[in-house]
C-alpha positions in Angstrom: 159.6 -58.5 -166.8 158.5 -55.1 -165.5 155.8 -53.0 -167.0 157.1 -50.3 -169.3 157.2 -46.8 -167.9 154.4 -44.9 -169.5 155.4 -41.4 -170.7 153.2 -38.5 -171.7 155.2 -36.5 -174.2 154.3 -32.8 -174.4 155.7 -31.0 -177.4 155.7 -34.3 -179.4 155.9 -32.6 -182.8 159.1 -30.7 -182.0 162.7 -31.9 -182.6 163.3 -33.1 -179.0 159.8 -34.7 -178.8 160.5 -36.7 -181.9 163.9 -37.7 -180.7 162.4 -38.9 -177.4 159.8 -40.9 -179.2 162.4 -42.6 -181.3 164.3 -43.5 -178.1 161.3 -45.0 -176.4 160.6 -47.1 -179.5 164.0 -48.6 -179.1 163.6 -49.4 -175.4 161.1 -52.0 -174.2 161.1 -50.5 -170.7 159.6 -47.2 -172.0 156.4 -46.5 -173.8 154.7 -43.2 -175.0 151.3 -43.5 -173.5 150.1 -40.2 -174.9 151.5 -37.2 -176.8 150.4 -33.6 -177.1 151.4 -30.7 -179.3 150.3 -27.1 -179.1 147.8 -27.5 -181.9 146.1 -30.4 -180.3 143.3 -30.1 -177.8 143.4 -33.4 -175.9 146.0 -32.6 -173.2 144.0 -34.4 -170.5 143.9 -37.5 -172.7 147.6 -37.4 -173.2 148.2 -37.3 -169.5 145.5 -39.8 -168.5 147.5 -43.1 -168.5 151.0 -41.7 -168.0 153.3 -42.5 -165.1 155.4 -39.4 -165.9 155.1 -36.4 -168.2 158.1 -34.9 -170.1 157.6 -31.4 -171.4 159.5 -30.2 -174.4 157.2 -27.3 -175.1 158.3 -23.6 -175.2 158.1 -21.2 -172.3 154.8 -19.7 -173.3 153.1 -23.1 -173.8 154.4 -24.6 -170.5 152.6 -21.8 -168.6 149.4 -22.9 -170.2 150.1 -26.6 -169.5 150.9 -25.9 -165.8 147.5 -24.3 -165.1 
């Protein structure tokens, strides 16, 4: 068995973030390793153990995340 793909989910509290989290719960090959929402402050922690980050934030927030 292969290790699960670890996903950092940015925008976790939104509609798409919640949908993705539900999908990862149903798939043993995926795992949310960290999540972040605009009101949280631990972005680095959400990204620390991830293999990939998926960003479902809005346009304003993504500019902040990218820097």
